[in-house]
Every structure is written in structure tokens, then in C-alpha cells.
N, C-alpha and C positions, 0 to 999 in steps of 0.2 A: 533363361527368359523371364521377364516381367509381367505381372498378368494385369487386366485393368483393375483400378480401384476400383470399389462400391458405388454404385453409379447416385446421383443426386437425384432425390425423388421430387417432383414437381409440387407445389403448395397449391391447394383450390384456387383457384384463380376466380375472381370476382367480375362478371359480364363488363365490358367496355362498354361508357353509356357516357350522353353528353352531361354535363354536371351545370347547375345552375346555381349552386352555392360557391360561397368563398373558398377558393382553393388552398390547400396549405400549399406549404413551398418544397418545390423541385432543388436539392444540392446545385448550387450554381460552381463552379470554378474560378478561382481568381483569375486575374488577369495573367501574373506569371504561371500558372498552370494550365489555363487556356494554349499560350505561350509555347510553353511545354511540349503541350499533347499536339498542337500542329508542326512544331521542329522534328518531334521522334518517331510522330505514327503517320499524321497525315500527307506532311510535304515529302518524306520518301515515298510512299504509296502512290503519291502522282508521278512523282519525277520517275520512278522506275518506267510509267508507261502504261496506266488504265486499260487502255483496249487494246494498245500496241506495242510492245515492251522494246525499253530501248537498251540495246546491249552493253553501251557504255555505262551507264547507269546503274544497270543490274551487276555489273562485275565488282562498282565503284562499292556498292549496297554490300555485296557480298566481301569485301575489303575489309569495310567497316563493321559487319555484323549489326547493320543498322534495324533488320528485324529483331532480333535478341533487343537490342536498345528498347524498341518501340515496345516491345513484350514488358520490359525491365518499367519502361512508363507508365503503362496501363496498371502492373500490380501497383504501383505506388500511388495512383489516381484511387482505386479500389481501395487500399488499407487507408488513405486518409478521407476519404468521402464515404464508404460506406456502398451498400449495394448497388448504389444509382437509381434511374439513370442519372448522369452528371450531365448538367448545361454546361455547355460553354461559352464564352463571352465574344461570339462571333457578331457583330453587326448586321443589320439587314432581317435575317429570321432566325429560330431558336435552332439550336443544332446540340443534339445528345447523344452522349457516348454512352452504351448498354456495356452493364460492369458484372452482372449476374448471368449465373444459367437459366435461371429460370426467367430472368427476361427476355433471355435471347427465346426460350421457345415460345416463351407468349409472344413474340411479335412474329415469329415465324409460322408459329400454328395459324396465327390471327392473321397474315396476309393472303388476298390484298386488300379485305377491310375490317377493322380499321387502320391495315398499316399497309398502306400501296408501295406496289413496287416503282411506281412512279415517279419518279423525282425530276426535278429540276438540273440535276447533274448529269442523269442518264439522258432525259430526252435533250438538252445540249449536246451530248459527245455523241447518239445514238442517229440525231437526226442527221448527220453525216453521210450516215451510207444506209439507215434502216429506220426514218422516220415513224413507218407504220407498224412497228415491230409490237410482239406483241406486251416484249419486257416493259412498254414506255406506253399502253394502250390503259384504258378503265373501261367499265361499266361491260355492254354487250359485245363491244368491239373486242376485247381482252379475253371475254368467253370464248367467242368462235374464234381467236387467232390460238388461243392455249389449248383447243380441242385440235386444232390443226396438227399443232406441233407433236401431243399425245398419241392421234392418229396416224400420223407417215414414221413415228420414230418409235413406235410399240412400246410406248413410255412405261408402263407398268410391266414387262416382260424383259426376264433377264437377259433373253435372246430374241435380236429379231425375227421374225419371219423371212428376212431376206439372209439372215446369218450364215448358212452355207456360204453362199456365193460371198459375202465381205470375208470370212476367212479365209477362201482362196484367193482373194485378191492380194489379202495382206502377205500371205506365204508366198507369192508370185513374186511381189514386189521386195519383199525382205531377201527372196534369193538373186535379186538383180543386186541389191543393195552389197549382199557379201562377199560376191562377184567383183564387185567394184574393190570393195574393203582389203579382199585378198590379194586384188594386184598392186594395191597400194602398201604392202607389206604387214596386212593385218590391223591397219591402223582406223578406226573409225571416231569420226568427230561430229559436231552439231552439224555445219552446213552437208556434210553427208547423208545423213539418218534423216535432216530435215528435209531433205530434197525427197528421199523417198516415200517420206512420212505424208507429203503431199500431194505425192501419186497416187497412194492408198486413199486418199479425203477426195479428191478431183472423182476417181473411179467409183468408189463407194458413193458418192455426192450423185454424180451424174451418169456414171457409165464409162466403159473402155474408151470410148470417141474422145473424151475429157484427160485423159490421163497426161497427154502432153502441153495441154491449155494451160500456160503460167501466166497467159496475160488475165483472166479472171482471177486467179489469186492474186497476180503483181497489182490488180485494179483496186482490189478491195484492202491491199495492206497498204496502199497511198490516200485510199480514204481514212482507214482505221489511225493512219500516223496523223491525220488532219482531227480526228474524234478526241486525240489525247488532250488537243487543246480546247476541247467544247465550244464554249461562245465566244473565246478568246480567237478564234482562227476562220474565216469567212467559209461557208460552206460551196464546195464545187458542183453543182446541181448537175452540172454538163456529166462529170465525170460520172457521179451518182447514176444519173439516167444509162449511162454506158455500160455500167455494170448490171443494174439491172435489166438491158437489153439482154447482155447474154445469159445469165441467168432465167429469162425467160424463154432465150432459143435451148439452152439444156433441156429447161423442165418441158417444153412442147416436144422435143423429141423422148423424152419419158424412155431412156434404154431399157431394155428389161434387167429385172437385178439390181436394180440402182433406187437410191431414196428417189429420185426423180419419178420412178413407176410406182412406189408407194405414194408421191404426193397423187399421182394422176389417177390414185385409186380413193381418194381421199373427198368428200363433199367440199364445194369451196362455195360463199355466197359472197355478197357484193363489197364484203369489209374484210374478206380473208385474206388478201394481199400476198399471194406468196413469195413472188421478190423483194417482198419486205421482211420476210420469215428467212428464207434461206439464208442470207448471208449472215445471220446469227448462228448456223450450223458451221459454217465456212470458220468462222471468227472461233468458236466455240474449241473447233479440233485442233489450232495453234495450241493454245495452253493445254491441250490435251497431249500434245506431241511433247511438250517441255514435261510434265509431269511423267511418261514414260520413259523419256531416256535417264529421269532423272533416281526413277525404279531400277531402270538396269544399273546406275552407278551404285544403288544400294544394293544390290543384288552382288555386285561387281568388289564389291568391298566387305560383304558378310559372306563367308564361303559359305557355311551352314547352311543359313536361309538359299542359298545359289543351289545346293546340293539338293533340299527338299523341292527348290523348282524345278530343275533338271527330272526329276522323278515325276513329278508331275507331268509335265512333258512326255516323258517317255511313257508313262500311264495310258496318255488319251491318245498315243501316235494311231492313224487310222480311223480313231473314233468320232466323226463330225459333230455330233453332240458335247463330246468329254472336253473338245476342242473350244467349244462356244461358252463352257463352263468357268474350268479351271480358276475351283476358286482361290487357292494360295495365291497365285499373282495377280487375280483383283483385288486380294488383301495387300498386295504389296503396291499394288497401283492406289489404293487408297490411302494406303498409309503414306507413299510419296504425297499424296496431295494435302495429307495431315500435316507434316513434316512443314512443308512448301507449298500453303494452298495457292493458288494462281485466281482465284478469287479474294483477295485478303482483307476489302472491305463490301460488307454487304448494306445495303443500302435500303431503307426504306422512309416513309413520311406518314404523317398520321392525319387520318380523313379528319378527323373531331377530336375534341378535347378527351382527353384519356388519363384514368387516375391509378395511379402506383402507388402501391405500396398500406399498410393498414392504415395510416395516418390520412389517405385521401388525396393525398400529392395530387398535384395535376400539371401535366403537360399542355400548351395548346393545339388548338388544328392546327396544320402543315407547321411539324416542329420534323425537323429534321434524325433519323434514329442513324445511329452507326457502331453496325458491329463489325469490330475488326478481329476476325477468322482468329490469327497464329496467337492473340492471346488466349482462349479458350483451348486452343491446338496446344498450347507447348508452356503452360503454364508451371510449371515446375515448382512452385511453393504448393501446387495442390495436387501434381498429378505424378508420380512415382516414374511413369513412362513417358515423361513430355517430351524428352529430347536423345531418345533412342528408338532405332529400328524395332516396331511391335507389330507386327502385321495380324498378329493373332487378336487385336484388338476389335478386327474386324469379320472372325470367324464365328461370328453368332447373329441372328438377327437385330438389327439394333432397332430400338422404341425411344417414344419422345422425352422416356424416365429418363435416358442414358446422360453423360454431360456431354454436353454440345459440341458433338465433334461436326462438322459442317461443309466437308468439300462442294457437297454440290447441294448447297444453302437445306432446305428441308420446307413441310408443311405443305400445304396447295400448290404454293408457288416454286417446288424443287424443282431442278433442272431437268427437264422431260428427256433429255440426250444424257441420261447418268447412266445406262444401262449399254448404250450404244458405245460410249467411250470405254467402257469400262470392258466391254465386248471384243474393241481392236485395240486397244492399249494393251493389254493380256495377252491375243492374237500376236501380235509384234513382238512381243518377250519371250514368248512361247517358240517362234518363226525362229529369231535370234540364237536362243539357247540350243534350239535343234540343232541349227546349222555350224554352231561351233562347238568345241569341246573346252574352251576356258574364256572368261570375259573379264579382263583386268585392266582397274584403273590406271592410268599413267602419269596423268597429270597430277598438280598439287592436291587436285580434292584425295588423291587416295589416301593422304594423312588425314585432310580434314576428316573424312568419312571413317576412321577406325572405331570400328565396334568397342574398343574400349576409352572411347572420348563421348564426349557430349557433342551431338549432330550441330553441327552450325544454323544459326536461325534463317541463313540466306545460300542457296546453293545456284549458281552462274551458271544455268545451263547451257549456256554458250560459250561458256568453256571447258567442257566435259572432255576429255579423251580417252580413249580406249584401245587396248591391245587385245586383239580376237586371236584365236587358235582355231583352226581349221579342225573339223570335226573329220573321225578317222584317222 
């Protein structure tokens, strides 16, 4: 197994400040390179569905290996223009690609000011179902809503205070899933997995009474489908109001042991707007499910890793604290996210003029910054383990001096649901491994994920199929 390359140390950063002197020039891409970046990087990311994945496009992206092509394009731009940022020749307002690890750290560690999480693109998309969400808020409202998320989700804690109950929910639904799988001859695919996963999501979020509330999931997905089109599609405010009414009803019920009960214990103000915050949790659990089944595919194609995972599950059996920890399975989930990020494009916007590099080059205020995560996660010219399944990368506490592996973003605006996602995903993997004596890929992905080969740039979770063998 390969080990992580030496991390790149961050240089000392000059404080970001408004400038009054004539600025140096930021490198600007040619029209041809701008069009190539749009075609190879931005367009495939948008086409796959930023808010709700489009299965047919994801399948096409896998077939054409579009994400690997995007990484190659980013490598070409870095090699041609240097460390960046690199301005693209787009009309209306400045857009800049972040090309260096140091700049990724700088942008994320200095969010939301002067690098705001609230961008025009996010506002136009998320307004379809959560227009007062923390991600598109600023100032005191953002601070209040961020506090709400962190307190309800126990953001800094590896295990949520309600984690015992959450692990039991996962185990119960995994048992139901496995019963159905074995009735079908041991075949597991995405539709079966997703059905079980979203029952877990609804029970964890709202309680057992919401287990079969498919309407709340379907309504959100319809709005997320609209959100893929951002400002190009009119907002269905009546449907959004319907979603918020359903969420409000579930929050008011606040079943014990659910996140709704945690919400009831969090201080709320006139600007907190819980019904605009909770949809983000339901939304985020969708890519978490995609990540979990991809992690299962990695284990199903790497027998030595699967054996290590099974041993961890055996050692944790009956120990609720250990079942909430599962460090190797958590590393497997994180590695799944590194290889196939579910948030491939991290967006920020400058709130003021910002200085870059020793020459004092300046980006104007309201410049849109684009961090393409797969470029930093899968840069084979810099990282010897870029295209291999290497969970050991995550077996130590990462610091801001590390190479930017950012599956949950980083800095003050990191995803507050990180630890809860890792808890549920690793618990699901543990339950499936405990309930079977073998997990084997049966689709064409078995060849594509062979340990002797470079892993594909895109992995279509919708097409994954497994043969599961019953335990005992």
C-alpha cells in the first residue's frame, strides 16, 4: 500500500485588504483555453446535476471518463499559466480558477470573509427550496443559522449525542434491506439500497413516524430537480411552501431520539428559519448515500481491505461506542469521497479586492472563485496515490498544512454534517458486512475497480450491482 506524500507547507499569507494602488495583473486564460475549461470542467459538472444527479448523464460521464479529462485540463492550465488564480474570459463578471494548494487553503480558511460562501449561482439554485439557508446567508443571519446547524448536528463531535439510536436505526433498516436482497437471490443494486438509505434518513431526521413518508422525499427531489436549472427555471413557491409545511409538522412533533428532537433543544431566533435549514440535511444525505455504496464497491473489489473492515466490525460487535467510531470504515468513506467528490466544485466570491502572490496582483471584489476538488484529489502528477484506493490517508488527524483533500470543504465554513454523515455511512457499511459473508461486484465495475488498475475518474453509483452472500 502506498503512503501519503509529504504535505506541502503553507507559506505565510499576507493579510487580505482593500487596495488603492494600481494592481498587478492576474493571469488571464485565452479565449480558447476558457472555452476548453468550460467544455471539459464546468459543463460536465453542471450537466451531471449539481443539486440532484441526473442518472443518464452520470452514466455517460463514466463511460467517457469525463472527470479524468477534467483533471487533465486543469493540469494543462496550471502548467501553462502557473499557480494562478487564473481568470477566465467569461462575460458579466470575473471568474477565476484556483490552481494551487496554498490558494485553496487560503480561500477556505478565510471564508466567509473575504471569501463568501454566498454566490449568485448558489442563491439562484438553493432559492428553489431553501432561500434562507445558511449557505446563501451573510452577516448576523449567517452566524445565527450556522450556530443552529452546529448545535443540532453536534458538528465538532465524532459521535452525535443521539448516535446510539442512529446506529440502531441503521442496523434495523440494513436487516430489512438484506432480507429483501436475499429474497431476490442475493442481488443488491442502487434502487434497493437507496430505498433503505432514505428510510434511515427520514427516521434519523424526523423519527420513526416519518419512515415511510415518501412524499417529503419526493417533494424535495422535485424542487432539487428545478434547482439544477437555477435561474433558468421559474420557482414553484407553492411546492416549496408545501415542503416547508411538511418539515414544520415533523419538527413540531419532535420525536425523541431524532434530529427534530435535537432541533427542539437549540435556541432559535427570529432569523434562524429551521424549515430553510433542515432541507439541506435531507439534500446532503443523498450524496452521502452515493458515497456509501461507492465505498461498498471499493471494499467489494479490494479483498484485503474488505477483510480488514470485517475484522473491525467483528471487534466492535456489541460495543455501541465502538460501532460509532469504526475508524477504518470512516477512512473508507472519506476515501470514496476523495476519489469521487460529491461536491466537485467549491464556490466562493470575494467580498473585497484581494491581493495574490508576491507581485501584488489583485482580484476585484465580487470575483467568483472556482475550486475543482477532483483536480486536487486526483492529480497524478503530484500525488502517487491519486488514482488508488488508499484509506491510510485518513488514519491520522489532518491539518491545514496537508495537501487540500476537501470532501467536506474546510475552514470555518466546513460542512457541519461531516461527522454525522461519517457515522451513518460507516454504520451502514458495518451492518451490511456483519449481515453477509461476502460482497462481490457483479457489474462491469468489477473490472474497472480492479486493484491493479488506475481507478476511474467517474463512478456511476446508479449502475453498481453486487452479489451478497448470506452470513452463516
